All heavy atoms as a GROMACS GRO file, in nm:
protein
  514
    1MET      N    1   0.647   1.081  -0.561
    1MET     CA    2   0.582   0.961  -0.514
    1MET      C    3   0.435   0.993  -0.488
    1MET      O    4   0.402   1.093  -0.430
    1MET     CB    5   0.649   0.919  -0.384
    1MET     CG    6   0.633   0.776  -0.340
    1MET     SD    7   0.478   0.713  -0.277
    1MET     CE    8   0.434   0.825  -0.150
    2ASP      N    9   0.351   0.911  -0.538
    2ASP     CA   10   0.206   0.925  -0.522
    2ASP      C   11   0.161   0.831  -0.411
    2ASP      O   12   0.169   0.711  -0.424
    2ASP     CB   13   0.137   0.894  -0.653
    2ASP     CG   14  -0.014   0.903  -0.646
    2ASP    OD1   15  -0.069   0.933  -0.538
    2ASP    OD2   16  -0.079   0.881  -0.749
    3PRO      N   17   0.112   0.886  -0.298
    3PRO     CA   18   0.074   0.799  -0.187
    3PRO      C   19  -0.044   0.708  -0.222
    3PRO      O   20  -0.053   0.596  -0.169
    3PRO     CB   21   0.038   0.896  -0.075
    3PRO     CG   22   0.004   1.024  -0.144
    3PRO     CD   23   0.089   1.028  -0.267
    4ASP      N   24  -0.132   0.752  -0.311
    4ASP     CA   25  -0.245   0.667  -0.351
    4ASP      C   26  -0.196   0.545  -0.429
    4ASP      O   27  -0.242   0.433  -0.408
    4ASP     CB   28  -0.346   0.746  -0.433
    4ASP     CG   29  -0.411   0.856  -0.350
    4ASP    OD1   30  -0.455   0.828  -0.237
    4ASP    OD2   31  -0.415   0.971  -0.397
    5THR      N   32  -0.097   0.566  -0.515
    5THR     CA   33  -0.039   0.455  -0.590
    5THR      C   34   0.038   0.362  -0.497
    5THR      O   35   0.026   0.239  -0.512
    5THR     CB   36   0.055   0.508  -0.701
    5THR    OG1   37  -0.020   0.592  -0.789
    5THR    CG2   38   0.119   0.397  -0.779
    6ALA      N   39   0.110   0.416  -0.402
    6ALA     CA   40   0.183   0.333  -0.307
    6ALA      C   41   0.086   0.247  -0.225
    6ALA      O   42   0.110   0.129  -0.204
    6ALA     CB   43   0.268   0.420  -0.213
    7LEU      N   44  -0.026   0.304  -0.184
    7LEU     CA   45  -0.126   0.228  -0.109
    7LEU      C   46  -0.186   0.119  -0.196
    7LEU      O   47  -0.208   0.007  -0.151
    7LEU     CB   48  -0.234   0.322  -0.053
    7LEU     CG   49  -0.342   0.254   0.029
    7LEU    CD1   50  -0.283   0.179   0.149
    7LEU    CD2   51  -0.445   0.357   0.076
    8GLU      N   52  -0.213   0.149  -0.323
    8GLU     CA   53  -0.266   0.048  -0.416
    8GLU      C   54  -0.168  -0.068  -0.428
    8GLU      O   55  -0.208  -0.184  -0.427
    8GLU     CB   56  -0.289   0.110  -0.554
    8GLU     CG   57  -0.410   0.199  -0.562
    8GLU     CD   58  -0.425   0.263  -0.700
    8GLU    OE1   59  -0.378   0.204  -0.800
    8GLU    OE2   60  -0.482   0.372  -0.709
    9HIS      N   61  -0.037  -0.036  -0.441
    9HIS     CA   62   0.066  -0.140  -0.453
    9HIS      C   63   0.074  -0.221  -0.323
    9HIS      O   64   0.090  -0.344  -0.328
    9HIS     CB   65   0.202  -0.079  -0.484
    9HIS     CG   66   0.216  -0.036  -0.625
    9HIS    ND1   67   0.260  -0.119  -0.726
    9HIS    CD2   68   0.192   0.083  -0.684
    9HIS    CE1   69   0.261  -0.053  -0.839
    9HIS    NE2   70   0.219   0.071  -0.817
   10LEU      N   71   0.064  -0.155  -0.211
   10LEU     CA   72   0.068  -0.222  -0.082
   10LEU      C   73  -0.049  -0.320  -0.071
   10LEU      O   74  -0.030  -0.438  -0.037
   10LEU     CB   75   0.061  -0.119   0.030
   10LEU     CG   76   0.077  -0.167   0.173
   10LEU    CD1   77   0.209  -0.236   0.195
   10LEU    CD2   78   0.063  -0.049   0.269
   11ARG      N   79  -0.168  -0.275  -0.100
   11ARG     CA   80  -0.286  -0.361  -0.091
   11ARG      C   81  -0.282  -0.475  -0.191
   11ARG      O   82  -0.318  -0.589  -0.161
   11ARG     CB   83  -0.413  -0.278  -0.108
   11ARG     CG   84  -0.440  -0.187   0.010
   11ARG     CD   85  -0.558  -0.097  -0.013
   11ARG     NE   86  -0.594  -0.024   0.109
   11ARG     CZ   87  -0.684   0.071   0.115
   11ARG    NH1   88  -0.749   0.107   0.006
   11ARG    NH2   89  -0.710   0.133   0.230
   12ALA      N   90  -0.239  -0.445  -0.316
   12ALA     CA   91  -0.231  -0.549  -0.419
   12ALA      C   92  -0.127  -0.654  -0.382
   12ALA      O   93  -0.148  -0.773  -0.403
   12ALA     CB   94  -0.197  -0.487  -0.554
   13GLY      N   95  -0.012  -0.610  -0.330
   13GLY     CA   96   0.092  -0.703  -0.289
   13GLY      C   97   0.046  -0.794  -0.178
   13GLY      O   98   0.074  -0.915  -0.179
   14ILE      N   99  -0.028  -0.739  -0.082
   14ILE     CA  100  -0.080  -0.820   0.027
   14ILE      C  101  -0.178  -0.925  -0.027
   14ILE      O  102  -0.172  -1.043   0.011
   14ILE     CB  103  -0.147  -0.731   0.132
   14ILE    CG1  104  -0.039  -0.651   0.206
   14ILE    CG2  105  -0.228  -0.815   0.232
   14ILE    CD1  106  -0.094  -0.539   0.295
   15LEU      N  107  -0.266  -0.883  -0.118
   15LEU     CA  108  -0.362  -0.977  -0.178
   15LEU      C  109  -0.288  -1.086  -0.254
   15LEU      O  110  -0.318  -1.204  -0.240
   15LEU     CB  111  -0.457  -0.901  -0.269
   15LEU     CG  112  -0.564  -0.985  -0.338
   15LEU    CD1  113  -0.655  -1.054  -0.236
   15LEU    CD2  114  -0.646  -0.899  -0.431
   16ARG      N  115  -0.187  -1.048  -0.335
   16ARG     CA  116  -0.111  -1.147  -0.412
   16ARG      C  117  -0.038  -1.243  -0.318
   16ARG      O  118  -0.027  -1.362  -0.346
   16ARG     CB  119  -0.011  -1.080  -0.506
   16ARG     CG  120  -0.077  -1.018  -0.627
   16ARG     CD  121   0.020  -0.974  -0.736
   16ARG     NE  122   0.140  -0.908  -0.691
   16ARG     CZ  123   0.265  -0.955  -0.711
   16ARG    NH1  124   0.283  -1.067  -0.775
   16ARG    NH2  125   0.368  -0.887  -0.667
   17TRP      N  126   0.013  -1.192  -0.205
   17TRP     CA  127   0.086  -1.276  -0.111
   17TRP      C  128  -0.009  -1.382  -0.053
   17TRP      O  129   0.026  -1.499  -0.046
   17TRP     CB  130   0.146  -1.191  -0.001
   17TRP     CG  131   0.231  -1.271   0.093
   17TRP    CD1  132   0.362  -1.307   0.075
   17TRP    CD2  133   0.192  -1.326   0.219
   17TRP    NE1  134   0.405  -1.381   0.182
   17TRP    CE2  135   0.304  -1.394   0.272
   17TRP    CE3  136   0.074  -1.323   0.292
   17TRP    CZ2  137   0.300  -1.459   0.394
   17TRP    CZ3  138   0.069  -1.388   0.414
   17TRP    CH2  139   0.182  -1.454   0.463
   18PHE      N  140  -0.131  -1.340  -0.015
   18PHE     CA  141  -0.226  -1.436   0.039
   18PHE      C  142  -0.269  -1.537  -0.065
   18PHE      O  143  -0.283  -1.655  -0.038
   18PHE     CB  144  -0.350  -1.364   0.097
   18PHE     CG  145  -0.331  -1.316   0.237
   18PHE    CD1  146  -0.324  -1.180   0.262
   18PHE    CD2  147  -0.318  -1.404   0.342
   18PHE    CE1  148  -0.306  -1.134   0.392
   18PHE    CE2  149  -0.300  -1.361   0.472
   18PHE     CZ  150  -0.295  -1.224   0.497
   19GLU      N  151  -0.290  -1.491  -0.190
   19GLU     CA  152  -0.333  -1.580  -0.297
   19GLU      C  153  -0.223  -1.677  -0.336
   19GLU      O  154  -0.250  -1.786  -0.384
   19GLU     CB  155  -0.378  -1.498  -0.418
   19GLU     CG  156  -0.508  -1.425  -0.396
   19GLU     CD  157  -0.545  -1.332  -0.510
   19GLU    OE1  158  -0.458  -1.302  -0.596
   19GLU    OE2  159  -0.662  -1.289  -0.513
   20ALA      N  160  -0.097  -1.639  -0.319
   20ALA     CA  161   0.016  -1.723  -0.361
   20ALA      C  162   0.049  -1.829  -0.257
   20ALA      O  163   0.133  -1.915  -0.284
   20ALA     CB  164   0.140  -1.636  -0.386
   21GLY      N  165  -0.014  -1.826  -0.143
   21GLY     CA  166   0.018  -1.919  -0.035
   21GLY      C  167   0.024  -2.063  -0.079
   21GLY      O  168  -0.056  -2.108  -0.160
   22GLY      N  169   0.122  -2.133  -0.029
   22GLY     CA  170   0.136  -2.273  -0.062
   22GLY      C  171   0.282  -2.310  -0.083
   22GLY      O  172   0.366  -2.224  -0.105
   23VAL      N  173   0.311  -2.437  -0.074
   23VAL     CA  174   0.448  -2.487  -0.084
   23VAL      C  175   0.509  -2.458  -0.221
   23VAL      O  176   0.627  -2.428  -0.230
   23VAL     CB  177   0.451  -2.638  -0.053
   23VAL    CG1  178   0.589  -2.694  -0.072
   23VAL    CG2  179   0.398  -2.665   0.087
   24ASP      N  180   0.430  -2.464  -0.325
   24ASP     CA  181   0.481  -2.448  -0.461
   24ASP      C  182   0.487  -2.303  -0.505
   24ASP      O  183   0.521  -2.275  -0.619
   24ASP     CB  184   0.394  -2.527  -0.561
   24ASP     CG  185   0.396  -2.675  -0.533
   24ASP    OD1  186   0.500  -2.724  -0.485
   24ASP    OD2  187   0.295  -2.742  -0.559
   25ALA      N  188   0.456  -2.209  -0.418
   25ALA     CA  189   0.445  -2.069  -0.459
   25ALA      C  190   0.546  -1.979  -0.389
   25ALA      O  191   0.520  -1.860  -0.372
   25ALA     CB  192   0.303  -2.022  -0.431
   26ILE      N  193   0.661  -2.034  -0.350
   26ILE     CA  194   0.756  -1.955  -0.275
   26ILE      C  195   0.804  -1.832  -0.353
   26ILE      O  196   0.813  -1.722  -0.300
   26ILE     CB  197   0.875  -2.041  -0.232
   26ILE    CG1  198   0.829  -2.142  -0.126
   26ILE    CG2  199   0.990  -1.957  -0.177
   26ILE    CD1  200   0.931  -2.242  -0.085
   27GLU      N  201   0.830  -1.848  -0.482
   27GLU     CA  202   0.875  -1.733  -0.563
   27GLU      C  203   0.767  -1.626  -0.574
   27GLU      O  204   0.795  -1.507  -0.563
   27GLU     CB  205   0.920  -1.779  -0.702
   27GLU     CG  206   0.982  -1.666  -0.782
   27GLU     CD  207   1.042  -1.716  -0.913
   27GLU    OE1  208   1.077  -1.833  -0.924
   27GLU    OE2  209   1.051  -1.632  -1.004
   28ALA      N  210   0.644  -1.667  -0.594
   28ALA     CA  211   0.532  -1.570  -0.602
   28ALA      C  212   0.515  -1.498  -0.469
   28ALA      O  213   0.492  -1.377  -0.466
   28ALA     CB  214   0.403  -1.641  -0.642
   29GLU      N  215   0.529  -1.573  -0.358
   29GLU     CA  216   0.519  -1.510  -0.226
   29GLU      C  217   0.633  -1.409  -0.208
   29GLU      O  218   0.611  -1.301  -0.154
   29GLU     CB  219   0.526  -1.615  -0.116
   29GLU     CG  220   0.400  -1.695  -0.100
   29GLU     CD  221   0.412  -1.799   0.009
   29GLU    OE1  222   0.525  -1.833   0.049
   29GLU    OE2  223   0.307  -1.847   0.054
   30ARG      N  224   0.752  -1.446  -0.247
   30ARG     CA  225   0.868  -1.358  -0.235
   30ARG      C  226   0.849  -1.230  -0.318
   30ARG      O  227   0.880  -1.122  -0.271
   30ARG     CB  228   0.994  -1.431  -0.279
   30ARG     CG  229   1.121  -1.377  -0.218
   30ARG     CD  230   1.241  -1.462  -0.249
   30ARG     NE  231   1.218  -1.600  -0.209
   30ARG     CZ  232   1.269  -1.706  -0.270
   30ARG    NH1  233   1.348  -1.692  -0.374
   30ARG    NH2  234   1.243  -1.828  -0.228
   31ASP      N  235   0.799  -1.243  -0.441
   31ASP     CA  236   0.774  -1.126  -0.525
   31ASP      C  237   0.668  -1.034  -0.463
   31ASP      O  238   0.684  -0.912  -0.462
   31ASP     CB  239   0.728  -1.170  -0.666
   31ASP     CG  240   0.839  -1.235  -0.748
   31ASP    OD1  241   0.958  -1.222  -0.708
   31ASP    OD2  242   0.806  -1.299  -0.848
   32ALA      N  243   0.561  -1.094  -0.411
   32ALA     CA  244   0.457  -1.014  -0.347
   32ALA      C  245   0.510  -0.946  -0.223
   32ALA      O  246   0.480  -0.828  -0.199
   32ALA     CB  247   0.338  -1.104  -0.314
   33ALA      N  248   0.589  -1.017  -0.145
   33ALA     CA  249   0.648  -0.957  -0.024
   33ALA      C  250   0.739  -0.841  -0.060
   33ALA      O  251   0.739  -0.737   0.008
   33ALA     CB  252   0.724  -1.062   0.056
   34ALA      N  253   0.816  -0.854  -0.167
   34ALA     CA  254   0.903  -0.745  -0.210
   34ALA      C  255   0.821  -0.623  -0.250
   34ALA      O  256   0.858  -0.509  -0.218
   34ALA     CB  257   0.991  -0.790  -0.328
   35GLU      N  258   0.709  -0.644  -0.317
   35GLU     CA  259   0.620  -0.532  -0.354
   35GLU      C  260   0.563  -0.466  -0.229
   35GLU      O  261   0.557  -0.342  -0.223
   35GLU     CB  262   0.507  -0.582  -0.443
   35GLU     CG  263   0.412  -0.472  -0.487
   35GLU     CD  264   0.302  -0.520  -0.580
   35GLU    OE1  265   0.298  -0.639  -0.616
   35GLU    OE2  266   0.218  -0.437  -0.616
   36ILE      N  267   0.525  -0.545  -0.132
   36ILE     CA  268   0.469  -0.491  -0.007
   36ILE      C  269   0.573  -0.406   0.065
   36ILE      O  270   0.545  -0.294   0.107
   36ILE     CB  271   0.423  -0.607   0.084
   36ILE    CG1  272   0.301  -0.678   0.023
   36ILE    CG2  273   0.391  -0.557   0.225
   36ILE    CD1  274   0.271  -0.812   0.085
   37VAL      N  275   0.694  -0.458   0.077
   37VAL     CA  276   0.801  -0.385   0.147
   37VAL      C  277   0.833  -0.256   0.072
   37VAL      O  278   0.847  -0.151   0.136
   37VAL     CB  279   0.927  -0.474   0.163
   37VAL    CG1  280   1.045  -0.394   0.210
   37VAL    CG2  281   0.897  -0.589   0.259
   38GLU      N  282   0.848  -0.263  -0.059
   38GLU     CA  283   0.880  -0.142  -0.136
   38GLU      C  284   0.773  -0.035  -0.121
   38GLU      O  285   0.802   0.083  -0.101
   38GLU     CB  286   0.898  -0.177  -0.284
   38GLU     CG  287   0.941  -0.062  -0.367
   38GLU     CD  288   0.967  -0.101  -0.512
   38GLU    OE1  289   1.012  -0.213  -0.536
   38GLU    OE2  290   0.939  -0.017  -0.600
   39ALA      N  291   0.646  -0.076  -0.129
   39ALA     CA  292   0.536   0.020  -0.114
   39ALA      C  293   0.531   0.079   0.026
   39ALA      O  294   0.509   0.199   0.044
   39ALA     CB  295   0.404  -0.047  -0.149
   40ALA      N  296   0.554  -0.005   0.127
   40ALA     CA  297   0.553   0.042   0.266
   40ALA      C  298   0.666   0.141   0.290
   40ALA      O  299   0.645   0.245   0.355
   40ALA     CB  300   0.562  -0.075   0.362
   41ILE      N  301   0.784   0.113   0.239
   41ILE     CA  302   0.897   0.205   0.254
   41ILE      C  303   0.867   0.337   0.185
   41ILE      O  304   0.891   0.444   0.242
   41ILE     CB  305   1.027   0.141   0.199
   41ILE    CG1  306   1.071   0.028   0.292
   41ILE    CG2  307   1.138   0.245   0.185
   41ILE    CD1  308   1.185  -0.057   0.234
   42SER      N  309   0.816   0.331   0.063
   42SER     CA  310   0.785   0.454  -0.012
   42SER      C  311   0.683   0.537   0.062
   42SER      O  312   0.698   0.661   0.075
   42SER     CB  313   0.731   0.420  -0.151
   42SER     OG  314   0.828   0.358  -0.230
   43LEU      N  315   0.580   0.474   0.113
   43LEU     CA  316   0.476   0.546   0.186
   43LEU      C  317   0.530   0.603   0.316
   43LEU      O  318   0.500   0.718   0.351
   43LEU     CB  319   0.358   0.453   0.211
   43LEU     CG  320   0.225   0.515   0.245
   43LEU    CD1  321   0.184   0.624   0.146
   43LEU    CD2  322   0.117   0.406   0.249
   44ASP      N  323   0.614   0.529   0.384
   44ASP     CA  324   0.673   0.577   0.508
   44ASP      C  325   0.761   0.699   0.484
   44ASP      O  326   0.753   0.800   0.555
   44ASP     CB  327   0.754   0.466   0.576
   44ASP     CG  328   0.819   0.515   0.704
   44ASP    OD1  329   0.748   0.563   0.794
   44ASP    OD2  330   0.944   0.506   0.714
   45VAL      N  331   0.846   0.692   0.382
   45VAL     CA  332   0.933   0.806   0.349
   45VAL      C  333   0.849   0.928   0.315
   45VAL      O  334   0.876   1.038   0.360
   45VAL     CB  335   1.029   0.769   0.233
   45VAL    CG1  336   1.099   0.890   0.177
   45VAL    CG2  337   1.131   0.666   0.279
   46TRP      N  338   0.747   0.908   0.235
   46TRP     CA  339   0.658   1.016   0.194
   46TRP      C  340   0.591   1.083   0.314
   46TRP      O  341   0.594   1.204   0.331
   46TRP     CB  342   0.553   0.963   0.095
   46TRP     CG  343   0.447   1.061   0.060
   46TRP    CD1  344   0.321   1.066   0.111
   46TRP    CD2  345   0.455   1.169  -0.034
   46TRP    NE1  346   0.250   1.169   0.053
   46TRP    CE2  347   0.331   1.234  -0.037
   46TRP    CE3  348   0.556   1.214  -0.118
   46TRP    CZ2  349   0.304   1.341  -0.118
   46TRP    CZ3  350   0.529   1.321  -0.200
   46TRP    CH2  351   0.405   1.385  -0.199
   47LEU      N  352   0.529   1.001   0.401
   47LEU     CA  353   0.458   1.054   0.515
   47LEU      C  354   0.553   1.115   0.617
   47LEU      O  355   0.523   1.219   0.678
   47LEU     CB  356   0.375   0.944   0.582
   47LEU     CG  357   0.258   0.892   0.498
   47LEU    CD1  358   0.195   0.768   0.565
   47LEU    CD2  359   0.155   0.999   0.475
   48SER      N  360   0.670   1.054   0.636
   48SER     CA  361   0.770   1.105   0.731
   48SER      C  362   0.823   1.240   0.689
   48SER      O  363   0.867   1.320   0.773
   48SER     CB  364   0.885   1.006   0.748
   48SER     OG  365   0.838   0.887   0.808
   49ALA      N  366   0.820   1.267   0.558
   49ALA     CA  367   0.870   1.395   0.507
   49ALA      C  368   0.760   1.501   0.505
   49ALA      O  369   0.778   1.610   0.451
   49ALA     CB  370   0.927   1.376   0.367
   50GLY      N  371   0.644   1.467   0.562
   50GLY     CA  372   0.535   1.563   0.568
   50GLY      C  373   0.433   1.552   0.455
   50GLY      O  374   0.349   1.639   0.441
   51GLY      N  375   0.443   1.447   0.375
   51GLY     CA  376   0.350   1.429   0.265
   51GLY      C  377   0.209   1.396   0.316
   51GLY      O  378   0.192   1.353   0.429
   52PHE      N  379   0.111   1.418   0.230
   52PHE     CA  380  -0.027   1.391   0.267
   52PHE      C  381  -0.057   1.242   0.259
   52PHE      O  382   0.009   1.167   0.186
   52PHE     CB  383  -0.122   1.471   0.179
   52PHE     CG  384  -0.101   1.449   0.030
   52PHE    CD1  385  -0.167   1.347  -0.036
   52PHE    CD2  386  -0.017   1.532  -0.042
   52PHE    CE1  387  -0.148   1.328  -0.173
   52PHE    CE2  388   0.003   1.514  -0.178
   52PHE     CZ  389  -0.062   1.412  -0.243
   53MET      N  390  -0.160   1.199   0.335
   53MET     CA  391  -0.199   1.059   0.338
   53MET      C  392  -0.271   1.022   0.207
   53MET      O  393  -0.329   1.110   0.142
   53MET     CB  394  -0.292   1.033   0.456
   53MET     CG  395  -0.224   1.044   0.590
   53MET     SD  396  -0.331   0.988   0.725
   53MET     CE  397  -0.467   1.105   0.714
   54PRO      N  398  -0.272   0.894   0.174
   54PRO     CA  399  -0.351   0.851   0.059
   54PRO      C  400  -0.499   0.888   0.080
   54PRO      O  401  -0.547   0.895   0.194
   54PRO     CB  402  -0.336   0.697   0.060
   54PRO     CG  403  -0.209   0.673   0.134
   54PRO     CD  404  -0.200   0.783   0.236
   55LEU      N  405  -0.568   0.912  -0.027
   55LEU     CA  406  -0.709   0.951  -0.022
   55LEU      C  407  -0.792   0.853   0.060
   55LEU      O  408  -0.875   0.895   0.141
   55LEU     CB  409  -0.767   0.965  -0.163
   55LEU     CG  410  -0.912   1.009  -0.172
   55LEU    CD1  411  -0.929   1.148  -0.108
   55LEU    CD2  412  -0.957   1.012  -0.316
   56ALA      N  413  -0.768   0.724   0.045
   56ALA     CA  414  -0.847   0.624   0.118
   56ALA      C  415  -0.830   0.638   0.267
   56ALA      O  416  -0.918   0.601   0.345
   56ALA     CB  417  -0.806   0.484   0.075
   57TRP      N  418  -0.718   0.689   0.312
   57TRP     CA  419  -0.692   0.707   0.456
   57TRP      C  420  -0.744   0.843   0.504
   57TRP      O  421  -0.752   0.865   0.624
   57TRP     CB  422  -0.545   0.694   0.485
   57TRP     CG  423  -0.493   0.555   0.472
   57TRP    CD1  424  -0.563   0.442   0.440
   57TRP    CD2  425  -0.357   0.514   0.488
   57TRP    NE1  426  -0.479   0.335   0.436
   57TRP    CE2  427  -0.353   0.375   0.465
   57TRP    CE3  428  -0.240   0.582   0.520
   57TRP    CZ2  429  -0.234   0.302   0.474
   57TRP    CZ3  430  -0.123   0.508   0.528
   57TRP    CH2  431  -0.121   0.371   0.505
   58ARG      N  432  -0.777   0.930   0.413
   58ARG     CA  433  -0.828   1.064   0.452
   58ARG      C  434  -0.978   1.068   0.458
   58ARG      O  435  -1.034   1.154   0.522
   58ARG     CB  436  -0.779   1.172   0.353
   58ARG     CG  437  -0.630   1.200   0.365
   58ARG     CD  438  -0.590   1.309   0.273
   58ARG     NE  439  -0.567   1.251   0.141
   58ARG     CZ  440  -0.573   1.315   0.028
   58ARG    NH1  441  -0.602   1.443   0.027
   58ARG    NH2  442  -0.548   1.255  -0.086
   59SER      N  443  -1.048   0.978   0.395
   59SER     CA  444  -1.194   0.982   0.394
   59SER      C  445  -1.248   0.959   0.534
   59SER      O  446  -1.195   0.881   0.612
   59SER     CB  447  -1.251   0.879   0.297
   59SER     OG  448  -1.216   0.750   0.337
   60HIS      N  449  -1.348   1.033   0.566
   60HIS     CA  450  -1.417   1.025   0.696
   60HIS      C  451  -1.328   1.069   0.812
   60HIS      O  452  -1.363   1.044   0.926
   60HIS     CB  453  -1.474   0.887   0.720
   60HIS     CG  454  -1.559   0.837   0.608
   60HIS    ND1  455  -1.676   0.901   0.571
   60HIS    CD2  456  -1.541   0.737   0.520
   60HIS    CE1  457  -1.728   0.835   0.467
   60HIS    NE2  458  -1.648   0.736   0.434
   61ARG      N  459  -1.216   1.130   0.786
   61ARG     CA  460  -1.129   1.178   0.891
   61ARG      C  461  -1.197   1.296   0.961
   61ARG      O  462  -1.245   1.387   0.897
   61ARG     CB  463  -0.993   1.220   0.833
   61ARG     CG  464  -0.892   1.256   0.936
   61ARG     CD  465  -0.758   1.279   0.864
   61ARG     NE  466  -0.661   1.331   0.954
   61ARG     CZ  467  -0.578   1.258   1.028
   61ARG    NH1  468  -0.582   1.128   1.015
   61ARG    NH2  469  -0.491   1.312   1.107
   62ASN      N  470  -1.202   1.291   1.090
   62ASN     CA  471  -1.267   1.396   1.170
   62ASN      C  472  -1.412   1.415   1.132
   62ASN      O  473  -1.467   1.524   1.142
   62ASN     CB  474  -1.192   1.530   1.161
   62ASN     CG  475  -1.052   1.518   1.214
   62ASN    OD1  476  -1.027   1.448   1.312
   62ASN    ND2  477  -0.958   1.588   1.151
   63GLY      N  478  -1.475   1.307   1.086
   63GLY     CA  479  -1.618   1.314   1.054
   63GLY      C  480  -1.651   1.373   0.919
   63GLY      O  481  -1.767   1.382   0.883
   64ALA      N  482  -1.553   1.418   0.844
   64ALA     CA  483  -1.579   1.479   0.714
   64ALA      C  484  -1.529   1.390   0.602
   64ALA      O  485  -1.422   1.331   0.613
   64ALA     CB  486  -1.510   1.616   0.704
   65ALA      N  487  -1.605   1.376   0.497
   65ALA     CA  488  -1.563   1.297   0.382
   65ALA      C  489  -1.458   1.373   0.305
   65ALA      O  490  -1.461   1.495   0.294
   65ALA     CB  491  -1.683   1.268   0.293
   66ALA      N  492  -1.361   1.299   0.251
   66ALA     CA  493  -1.255   1.361   0.173
   66ALA      C  494  -1.308   1.406   0.038
   66ALA      O  495  -1.398   1.343  -0.020
   66ALA     CB  496  -1.141   1.262   0.152
   67ALA      N  497  -1.251   1.511  -0.014
   67ALA     CA  498  -1.290   1.559  -0.148
   67ALA      C  499  -1.233   1.465  -0.251
   67ALA      O  500  -1.120   1.417  -0.239
   67ALA     CB  501  -1.234   1.698  -0.168
   68GLU      N  502  -1.310   1.434  -0.351
   68GLU     CA  503  -1.264   1.347  -0.459
   68GLU      C  504  -1.171   1.427  -0.549
   68GLU      O  505  -1.198   1.541  -0.579
   68GLU     CB  506  -1.380   1.291  -0.538
   68GLU     CG  507  -1.468   1.197  -0.459
   68GLU     CD  508  -1.394   1.068  -0.418
   68GLU    OE1  509  -1.316   1.017  -0.499
   68GLU    OE2  510  -1.417   1.023  -0.305
   69GLY      N  511  -1.059   1.364  -0.590
   69GLY     CA  512  -0.961   1.436  -0.670
   69GLY      C  513  -0.959   1.402  -0.807
   69GLY      O  514  -0.971   1.343  -0.890
   0.00000   0.00000   0.00000
């Protein structure tokens, strides 16, 4: 599992969920919500097992910029 990819999916799903808002978009909202939940679970399992944080969450940590990978 790649935490950077999981974070991308999480952010994209949230954006799609907001964009899908409306009475006629229930299926799109449901699909976006499923993507959000799946990405959040994957990231939680990864981090709970001692995995490293996504790069976006590591930048500027403790005052130091993260190394680009």
